[in-house]
Residue frames as a rotation matrix with the C-alpha (Angstrom) as fourth column:
MET 1
-0.898 -0.432 0.084 53.48
0.146 -0.472 -0.869 -1.61
0.415 -0.769 0.487 87.47
SER 2
-0.233 0.860 -0.454 50.70
0.960 0.278 0.034 -1.50
0.155 -0.428 -0.890 90.04
ARG 3
0.076 0.401 0.913 48.56
0.204 -0.902 0.379 1.59
0.976 0.158 -0.151 90.47
ARG 4
-0.876 -0.368 -0.312 49.31
0.395 -0.177 -0.901 3.51
0.276 -0.913 0.301 93.66
ILE 5
0.193 0.960 0.205 46.28
0.431 -0.271 0.861 4.31
0.881 -0.077 -0.466 95.78
SER 6
-0.298 -0.240 0.924 45.94
-0.603 -0.703 -0.377 6.55
0.740 -0.670 0.064 98.78
LEU 7
-0.991 -0.079 -0.106 45.56
0.041 0.580 -0.813 5.16
0.126 -0.811 -0.572 102.26
ARG 8
-0.492 0.870 -0.005 42.03
-0.598 -0.342 -0.725 6.55
-0.633 -0.354 0.689 102.37
GLU 9
0.059 0.499 -0.865 41.08
-0.959 0.268 0.089 4.70
0.276 0.824 0.495 99.16
PHE 10
-0.630 -0.391 -0.671 42.60
-0.216 0.918 -0.333 1.50
0.746 -0.065 -0.663 100.52
GLN 11
-0.963 0.257 0.077 40.69
-0.037 0.157 -0.987 1.80
-0.266 -0.954 -0.141 103.80
GLU 12
-0.186 0.943 -0.275 37.39
-0.849 -0.295 -0.439 2.61
-0.495 0.151 0.855 102.05
ASN 13
-0.037 0.124 -0.992 37.83
-0.782 0.614 0.106 -0.36
0.622 0.779 0.074 99.70
LEU 14
-0.839 -0.339 -0.425 38.70
-0.011 0.793 -0.610 -2.64
0.544 -0.507 -0.669 102.60
ALA 15
-0.771 0.621 0.142 35.73
-0.316 -0.179 -0.932 -1.39
-0.553 -0.763 0.335 104.64
HIS 16
-0.003 0.786 -0.619 33.45
-0.996 -0.057 -0.067 -1.95
-0.088 0.616 0.783 101.64
ARG 17
-0.226 -0.156 -0.962 34.73
-0.475 0.880 -0.031 -5.51
0.851 0.450 -0.273 101.14
LEU 18
-0.993 -0.091 -0.080 34.43
0.031 0.440 -0.897 -6.25
0.117 -0.893 -0.434 104.88
ALA 19
-0.458 0.889 0.009 30.82
-0.674 -0.341 -0.655 -4.98
-0.579 -0.306 0.756 104.79
GLU 20
0.069 0.444 -0.894 30.10
-0.911 0.392 0.124 -7.26
0.406 0.806 0.431 101.81
ALA 21
-0.630 -0.393 -0.670 31.53
-0.131 0.904 -0.407 -10.18
0.765 -0.168 -0.621 103.72
GLN 22
-0.920 0.324 0.222 29.37
-0.244 -0.029 -0.969 -9.40
-0.308 -0.946 0.106 106.77
THR 23
-0.038 0.978 -0.207 26.21
-0.843 -0.143 -0.519 -9.52
-0.537 0.155 0.829 104.62
GLY 24
0.056 0.007 0.998 27.32
0.119 0.993 -0.013 -12.70
-0.991 0.119 0.055 102.88
GLU 25
0.851 0.303 -0.429 27.61
-0.339 -0.307 -0.889 -11.04
-0.401 0.902 -0.158 99.47
ARG 26
0.451 -0.786 -0.422 31.24
-0.570 0.110 -0.814 -11.95
0.687 0.608 -0.398 99.11
ARG 27
0.964 -0.264 0.037 33.30
0.157 0.674 0.722 -14.76
-0.216 -0.690 0.691 100.55
GLY 28
0.520 -0.848 0.107 36.94
-0.182 -0.232 -0.955 -14.11
0.835 0.477 -0.275 101.03
LEU 29
0.552 -0.470 -0.689 39.89
0.821 0.450 0.351 -14.43
0.145 -0.760 0.634 103.30
LEU 30
0.870 -0.383 0.309 41.96
-0.421 -0.905 0.061 -11.88
0.256 -0.183 -0.949 105.11
GLY 31
0.459 -0.797 -0.393 45.69
0.599 0.605 -0.525 -12.56
0.656 0.006 0.755 105.19
VAL 32
0.838 -0.270 0.474 47.70
-0.503 -0.718 0.481 -11.46
0.210 -0.642 -0.738 108.22
GLN 33
0.062 -0.874 -0.481 51.20
0.165 0.484 -0.859 -12.08
0.984 -0.026 0.175 109.50
ALA 34
0.881 0.112 0.460 51.82
-0.431 -0.211 0.877 -12.78
0.195 -0.971 -0.138 113.17
GLY 35
0.307 -0.874 0.377 55.53
-0.358 0.260 0.896 -13.13
-0.881 -0.411 -0.233 113.89
ASN 36
-0.695 -0.657 -0.293 56.85
-0.561 0.241 0.792 -15.61
-0.450 0.715 -0.535 111.30
GLU 37
-0.650 0.527 0.547 53.50
0.565 0.817 -0.116 -17.24
-0.508 0.234 -0.829 110.50
ASN 38
-0.869 0.464 -0.169 51.00
-0.453 -0.611 0.650 -16.28
0.198 0.641 0.741 107.80
TRP 39
-0.700 0.697 0.155 47.35
0.323 0.502 -0.802 -16.68
-0.637 -0.511 -0.577 108.75
LEU 40
-0.799 0.587 0.133 44.08
-0.050 -0.285 0.957 -16.64
0.600 0.758 0.257 106.80
LEU 41
-0.776 0.619 -0.125 40.81
0.154 -0.006 -0.988 -15.62
-0.612 -0.786 -0.090 108.44
ASN 42
-0.302 0.776 0.554 37.31
0.938 0.138 0.318 -15.78
0.170 0.615 -0.770 107.01
LEU 43
-0.852 -0.030 0.523 36.20
0.075 -0.995 0.067 -12.24
0.519 0.096 0.850 106.36
ALA 44
0.087 0.993 0.077 32.72
-0.077 -0.071 0.995 -13.00
0.993 -0.092 0.070 107.63
GLU 45
0.543 0.063 -0.837 34.19
0.728 0.461 0.507 -13.86
0.418 -0.885 0.204 111.06
THR 46
-0.503 -0.834 -0.228 36.44
0.853 -0.436 -0.288 -10.84
0.141 -0.339 0.930 111.42
GLY 47
0.613 0.637 -0.468 35.74
0.702 -0.710 -0.048 -7.35
-0.363 -0.299 -0.883 112.62
GLU 48
0.988 -0.154 0.025 37.45
-0.134 -0.920 -0.368 -4.04
0.080 0.361 -0.929 112.32
ILE 49
0.264 -0.964 -0.019 41.17
0.948 0.263 -0.181 -3.57
0.179 0.030 0.983 111.59
LEU 50
0.934 0.045 0.354 42.88
0.013 -0.996 0.093 -0.59
0.357 -0.083 -0.931 113.14
ALA 51
-0.091 -0.978 0.189 46.23
-0.122 -0.178 -0.976 0.80
0.988 -0.112 -0.104 114.19
PRO 52
-0.069 0.068 -0.995 46.92
0.861 0.507 -0.026 -0.25
0.503 -0.859 -0.094 117.79
PRO 53
0.567 0.275 0.777 45.58
-0.126 -0.903 0.412 2.44
0.814 -0.331 -0.477 120.17
PRO 54
-0.426 -0.675 0.603 47.30
-0.740 -0.124 -0.662 3.08
0.521 -0.728 -0.446 123.51
LEU 55
0.100 0.406 -0.908 46.96
0.154 0.896 0.417 -0.02
0.983 -0.181 0.027 125.66
ALA 56
0.354 0.071 0.933 46.17
-0.879 -0.316 0.358 -0.15
0.320 -0.946 -0.049 129.37
HIS 57
-0.584 -0.672 -0.456 48.49
-0.409 0.728 -0.549 -2.66
0.701 -0.134 -0.700 131.04
VAL 58
0.657 0.743 0.127 46.77
-0.557 0.366 0.746 -5.35
0.507 -0.561 0.654 133.11
PRO 59
-0.267 -0.851 0.452 48.94
-0.955 0.173 -0.239 -6.70
0.125 -0.495 -0.860 135.94
LEU 60
-0.422 -0.061 0.905 49.34
-0.513 0.838 -0.183 -10.39
-0.747 -0.542 -0.385 136.71
THR 61
0.784 0.616 -0.083 48.61
-0.397 0.394 -0.829 -11.56
-0.478 0.683 0.553 133.17
ARG 62
0.420 -0.610 0.672 50.58
0.671 0.707 0.223 -13.74
-0.611 0.357 0.707 130.77
GLU 63
-0.460 -0.713 -0.529 53.18
0.160 -0.653 0.740 -12.02
-0.873 0.256 0.414 128.56
TRP 64
-0.833 0.141 0.536 51.03
0.549 0.076 0.833 -12.53
0.077 0.987 -0.140 125.45
TYR 65
0.364 0.930 -0.051 48.13
0.925 -0.355 0.131 -10.58
0.104 -0.095 -0.990 126.98
ARG 66
-0.498 -0.705 0.505 49.15
0.709 -0.666 -0.231 -7.04
0.499 0.244 0.831 126.09
GLY 67
-0.909 0.188 -0.371 46.37
0.149 -0.684 -0.714 -5.22
-0.388 -0.705 0.594 127.91
LEU 68
0.055 0.992 0.116 43.12
0.789 0.028 -0.613 -3.46
-0.611 0.126 -0.781 127.15
ALA 69
-0.933 -0.250 0.259 42.30
0.360 -0.682 0.636 -1.20
0.018 0.687 0.727 124.25
ASN 70
-0.180 0.873 -0.453 39.48
0.220 -0.414 -0.884 1.32
-0.959 -0.258 -0.117 124.29
VAL 71
-0.926 -0.024 0.377 37.81
0.378 -0.063 0.924 1.23
0.002 0.998 0.067 120.88
ARG 72
-0.568 0.702 0.430 35.04
-0.239 -0.640 0.730 3.84
0.788 0.312 0.531 120.73
GLY 73
-0.124 0.480 0.868 34.09
-0.954 -0.297 0.028 3.22
0.272 -0.825 0.495 124.36
THR 74
0.923 0.372 -0.099 34.30
-0.341 0.909 0.240 -0.57
0.179 -0.188 0.966 124.32
LEU 75
0.123 -0.909 0.397 37.18
-0.894 0.072 0.442 -2.37
-0.430 -0.410 -0.804 126.00
PHE 76
0.857 0.027 -0.515 38.88
-0.333 0.792 -0.512 -5.15
0.394 0.610 0.688 124.05
GLY 77
0.589 -0.704 0.397 41.45
-0.101 0.424 0.900 -7.54
-0.802 -0.570 0.179 125.45
VAL 78
0.631 -0.449 -0.633 44.56
-0.766 -0.230 -0.600 -7.46
0.124 0.864 -0.489 123.25
ILE 79
0.689 -0.401 0.603 46.38
0.106 0.879 0.464 -10.73
-0.716 -0.256 0.649 122.56
ASP 80
-0.002 -0.774 -0.633 49.79
-0.917 -0.252 0.310 -10.64
-0.399 0.581 -0.709 120.89
PHE 81
0.848 0.526 -0.067 49.08
-0.502 0.756 -0.420 -13.43
-0.170 0.390 0.905 118.40
SER 82
0.327 -0.822 -0.466 52.75
-0.376 0.339 -0.862 -14.17
0.867 0.457 -0.199 117.77
SER 83
-0.565 -0.547 0.617 53.67
-0.740 0.007 -0.672 -14.33
0.364 -0.837 -0.408 121.45
PHE 84
0.300 0.793 0.530 50.56
-0.894 0.428 -0.135 -16.47
-0.334 -0.433 0.837 122.11
HIS 85
0.962 0.024 -0.274 52.16
-0.163 0.852 -0.498 -19.11
0.221 0.523 0.823 119.84
GLY 86
0.654 -0.755 -0.051 55.55
0.483 0.364 0.796 -18.81
-0.583 -0.545 0.603 121.48
GLY 87
0.334 -0.503 0.797 56.93
0.846 -0.213 -0.489 -16.42
0.415 0.838 0.354 118.85
VAL 88
-0.746 -0.663 -0.055 58.64
0.646 -0.702 -0.301 -13.07
0.161 -0.260 0.952 119.12
PRO 89
-0.033 0.761 -0.648 56.47
0.688 -0.453 -0.567 -10.35
-0.725 -0.465 -0.508 120.71
ILE 90
0.070 0.197 0.978 54.99
0.918 -0.395 0.014 -7.84
0.389 0.897 -0.208 118.26
VAL 91
-0.827 -0.324 -0.460 55.86
0.458 -0.862 -0.216 -4.19
-0.327 -0.390 0.861 118.56
ALA 92
0.153 0.988 0.023 52.61
0.887 -0.127 -0.444 -2.22
-0.435 0.089 -0.896 118.63
GLY 93
0.247 -0.111 -0.963 53.63
-0.275 -0.960 0.040 0.35
-0.929 0.255 -0.268 116.01
GLY 94
-0.753 -0.570 -0.328 54.66
-0.433 0.054 0.900 0.59
-0.495 0.820 -0.287 112.36
HIS 95
-0.625 0.465 -0.627 52.79
-0.551 0.306 0.777 -1.97
0.553 0.831 0.065 110.29
ALA 96
-0.946 0.257 -0.198 51.27
0.324 0.724 -0.608 -3.74
-0.013 -0.640 -0.769 113.31
ARG 97
-0.467 0.864 0.187 47.47
-0.535 -0.444 0.719 -3.82
0.704 0.236 0.669 113.40
LEU 98
-0.798 0.385 0.464 44.78
-0.329 0.367 -0.870 -4.71
-0.505 -0.847 -0.166 115.86
LEU 99
-0.670 0.595 -0.445 42.16
-0.284 0.348 0.893 -7.08
0.686 0.725 -0.064 114.51
LEU 100
-0.430 0.641 0.635 38.89
-0.845 -0.038 -0.534 -7.19
-0.318 -0.766 0.558 116.42
VAL 101
-0.750 0.040 -0.661 37.81
-0.367 0.805 0.466 -10.82
0.551 0.592 -0.589 116.27
GLY 102
-0.910 0.264 -0.320 35.54
0.404 0.741 -0.536 -11.60
0.096 -0.617 -0.781 119.17
ALA 103
-0.772 0.624 -0.126 32.72
-0.476 -0.697 -0.536 -9.05
-0.421 -0.353 0.835 119.18
LYS 104
-0.254 0.690 -0.678 30.63
-0.820 0.218 0.530 -11.05
0.513 0.690 0.510 116.67
HIS 105
-0.161 0.115 -0.980 30.93
0.179 0.980 0.085 -14.06
0.970 -0.162 -0.179 119.00
GLY 106
0.804 0.590 0.073 30.20
0.072 -0.219 0.973 -12.19
0.590 -0.777 -0.219 122.25
VAL 107
0.496 -0.734 -0.464 33.84
0.808 0.195 0.556 -11.96
-0.318 -0.651 0.690 123.33
HIS 108
0.989 -0.147 -0.029 35.56
-0.149 -0.939 -0.309 -8.55
0.018 0.310 -0.951 123.29
SER 109
0.339 -0.925 0.170 38.99
0.283 0.273 0.919 -9.69
-0.897 -0.264 0.355 122.22
SER 110
0.895 -0.149 -0.421 41.45
-0.441 -0.453 -0.775 -8.63
-0.075 0.879 -0.471 119.57
LEU 111
0.616 -0.739 0.273 44.60
0.718 0.669 0.190 -9.96
-0.323 0.079 0.943 117.96
LEU 112
0.543 -0.591 -0.596 47.71
-0.535 -0.791 0.297 -7.89
-0.647 0.158 -0.746 117.61
VAL 113
0.729 -0.266 0.631 49.31
0.582 0.727 -0.365 -8.93
-0.361 0.633 0.684 114.34
THR 114
-0.263 -0.950 -0.167 52.59
0.612 -0.299 0.732 -7.93
-0.746 0.091 0.660 112.70
ARG 115
-0.781 0.071 -0.621 50.88
-0.459 -0.738 0.494 -6.73
-0.423 0.671 0.609 109.53
VAL 116
0.352 0.883 0.310 47.82
-0.108 0.367 -0.924 -7.20
-0.930 0.292 0.224 107.39
LEU 117
-0.667 -0.692 0.275 48.67
0.098 0.285 0.954 -8.88
-0.738 0.664 -0.122 104.10
GLY 118
-0.689 0.447 -0.570 45.42
-0.717 -0.535 0.447 -8.09
-0.105 0.717 0.690 102.30
LEU 119
0.306 0.910 0.281 42.38
-0.703 0.415 -0.577 -9.84
-0.642 -0.021 0.767 100.95
ARG 120
-0.811 -0.576 -0.100 42.82
-0.524 0.641 0.561 -13.26
-0.259 0.507 -0.822 99.41
SER 121
0.262 0.859 -0.440 40.69
-0.944 0.323 0.068 -15.78
0.200 0.397 0.895 97.61
GLU 122
0.444 -0.005 0.896 40.37
-0.460 0.857 0.233 -19.43
-0.769 -0.516 0.378 98.54
GLU 123
0.980 -0.005 0.197 41.32
0.169 0.535 -0.828 -20.29
-0.102 0.845 0.526 94.96
ASP 124
0.567 -0.819 0.084 44.78
-0.637 -0.501 -0.586 -18.77
0.522 0.279 -0.806 95.49
PHE 125
-0.225 -0.596 0.771 45.69
-0.951 0.307 -0.039 -21.64
-0.213 -0.742 -0.636 97.82
GLU 126
0.207 0.231 -0.951 46.04
-0.387 0.912 0.138 -25.40
0.899 0.339 0.278 97.77
ALA 127
0.961 0.198 0.192 46.00
-0.257 0.396 0.881 -27.85
0.099 -0.897 0.432 100.66
ASP 128
-0.112 -0.987 0.115 49.29
-0.924 0.061 -0.378 -28.57
0.367 -0.149 -0.918 102.39
HIS 129
0.664 0.417 -0.621 49.53
-0.295 0.909 0.294 -32.31
0.687 -0.012 0.726 102.75
GLY 130
-0.502 -0.864 0.047 52.09
-0.308 0.128 -0.943 -32.19
0.808 -0.487 -0.330 105.58
PRO 131
-0.621 0.276 -0.734 51.36
0.713 0.588 -0.382 -33.32
0.325 -0.761 -0.562 109.10
PRO 132
0.386 0.850 0.358 48.34
0.534 -0.523 0.665 -31.64
0.752 -0.065 -0.656 110.71
ASP 133
-0.442 -0.462 0.769 48.90
-0.292 -0.736 -0.611 -28.72
0.848 -0.495 0.190 113.08
ALA 134
-0.616 0.145 -0.775 48.42
0.660 0.633 -0.406 -29.65
0.431 -0.761 -0.485 116.73
ARG 135
-0.940 0.278 -0.195 46.71
-0.105 -0.785 -0.611 -26.36
-0.323 -0.554 0.767 117.59
PRO 136
-0.425 0.838 0.343 42.93
0.752 0.537 -0.382 -26.95
-0.504 0.096 -0.859 117.55
TRP 137
0.359 0.574 -0.736 42.23
0.094 -0.807 -0.584 -23.44
-0.929 0.140 -0.343 116.15
VAL 138
-0.582 -0.521 -0.624 44.15
-0.645 -0.171 0.745 -24.21
-0.495 0.836 -0.237 112.95
SER 139
0.416 0.854 0.311 41.48
-0.416 0.483 -0.770 -25.55
-0.809 0.191 0.557 110.63
LYS 140
0.938 -0.143 0.316 43.75
0.344 0.507 -0.791 -26.01
-0.047 0.850 0.524 107.57
ARG 141
-0.056 -0.954 -0.296 47.34
0.089 -0.300 0.950 -25.85
-0.995 0.027 0.101 106.48
MET 142
0.861 0.390 0.326 47.64
0.373 -0.048 -0.927 -24.34
-0.345 0.920 -0.187 103.01
ARG 143
-0.346 -0.938 -0.028 50.23
0.584 -0.238 0.776 -23.14
-0.734 0.252 0.630 100.50
ASP 144
0.499 0.442 -0.746 50.01
-0.266 -0.740 -0.617 -20.20
-0.825 0.506 -0.251 98.11
MET 145
0.995 -0.041 0.087 51.18
0.095 0.286 -0.954 -20.19
0.014 0.957 0.289 94.50
GLN 146
0.345 -0.931 0.115 54.71
-0.666 -0.329 -0.669 -19.20
0.661 0.155 -0.734 95.60
ASP 147
0.175 -0.185 -0.967 54.75
0.322 0.939 -0.121 -22.26
0.930 -0.290 0.224 97.94
HIS 148
-0.709 -0.337 0.620 54.59
-0.430 -0.490 -0.758 -20.15
0.559 -0.804 0.203 101.12
PRO 149
-0.622 0.483 -0.616 52.86
0.667 0.739 -0.095 -21.86
0.409 -0.470 -0.782 104.07
TRP 150
-0.529 0.566 0.632 49.63
-0.602 -0.775 0.190 -20.40
0.598 -0.280 0.751 105.49
LEU 151
-0.890 0.338 -0.307 47.43
0.456 0.673 -0.582 -21.45
0.010 -0.658 -0.753 108.40
LYS 152
-0.328 0.870 0.368 43.66
-0.025 -0.397 0.917 -20.98
0.944 0.291 0.152 108.33
LEU 153
-0.987 -0.074 0.142 42.39
-0.129 -0.158 -0.979 -19.70
0.095 -0.985 0.146 111.65
ASP 154
-0.157 0.954 -0.254 39.10
0.558 0.298 0.774 -20.98
0.815 -0.020 -0.580 113.04
ILE 155
-0.601 -0.134 0.788 38.14
-0.341 -0.849 -0.404 -17.96
0.723 -0.512 0.465 115.17
PRO 156
0.471 0.806 0.359 35.23
-0.697 0.091 0.712 -19.58
0.541 -0.585 0.604 117.08
GLN 157
0.688 -0.295 -0.663 37.51
0.424 0.905 0.038 -22.50
0.589 -0.307 0.748 117.97
LEU 158
-0.435 -0.881 0.184 40.25
0.414 -0.377 -0.828 -20.09
0.799 -0.284 0.529 119.15
LEU 159
-0.355 0.349 0.867 37.77
-0.633 -0.772 0.051 -18.11
0.687 -0.531 0.495 121.29
ALA 160
0.732 0.679 -0.059 36.54
-0.444 0.541 0.714 -21.33
0.516 -0.496 0.698 122.92
GLN 161
0.195 -0.734 -0.651 40.00
0.386 0.667 -0.637 -22.49
0.902 -0.127 0.413 124.04
GLY 162
0.883 0.097 -0.458 40.81
0.468 -0.128 0.875 -22.30
0.026 -0.987 -0.158 127.70
ALA 163
-0.051 -0.992 -0.113 44.41
0.947 -0.083 0.309 -21.39
-0.316 -0.091 0.944 126.87
PHE 164
-0.496 -0.061 0.866 43.21
0.580 -0.766 0.278 -18.36
0.646 0.640 0.415 124.99
LEU 165
0.432 0.803 0.410 40.63
0.153 -0.514 0.844 -17.26
0.889 -0.302 -0.345 127.56
ASP 166
0.847 -0.131 -0.515 42.87
0.528 0.096 0.844 -17.71
-0.061 -0.987 0.151 130.61
ALA 167
0.469 -0.663 0.583 45.16
0.166 -0.582 -0.796 -14.70
0.868 0.470 -0.163 130.48
GLY 168
0.878 -0.104 0.467 45.98
-0.473 -0.340 0.813 -14.81
0.074 -0.934 -0.348 134.20
ALA 169
-0.050 -0.975 -0.216 49.60
-0.725 0.184 -0.664 -15.47
0.687 0.124 -0.716 135.05
ASP 170
0.431 0.136 -0.892 50.42
0.275 0.922 0.274 -18.72
0.859 -0.363 0.360 136.88
């Protein structure tokens, strides 16, 4: 039976591991779920994870652009990562989290994900030898030990895509 920890302990441990990743002391992956897809992100490329704050709606934007979030005085564009891929929109409550991904790359954007699935190791996955994913921000298709599919997100590639940066409605 696994040991139960408090939310505070979990957040402190996660913050510590994220700080280690930022300094290059530890390499790891962060697992998230967006709609029906499981994604892996390099910890060194990610930023803060937080519960979705109130969002300011931005008119005349695509449905996947959920608005702006004020995070300690800095505005971040919020992209519903499931809806961006044509999936079901994510409800910004419950287990949903906001993942700040662009600040390190000079873009103040964030991904709204269904839930954070925790820290993972590259050794926990093997390559999926199926057809390659057509989305250029998917760097690898992988499978875990339970044979569940995962997609590895290339954050700089995602942030460079015109489809991601152009949130204006047609």
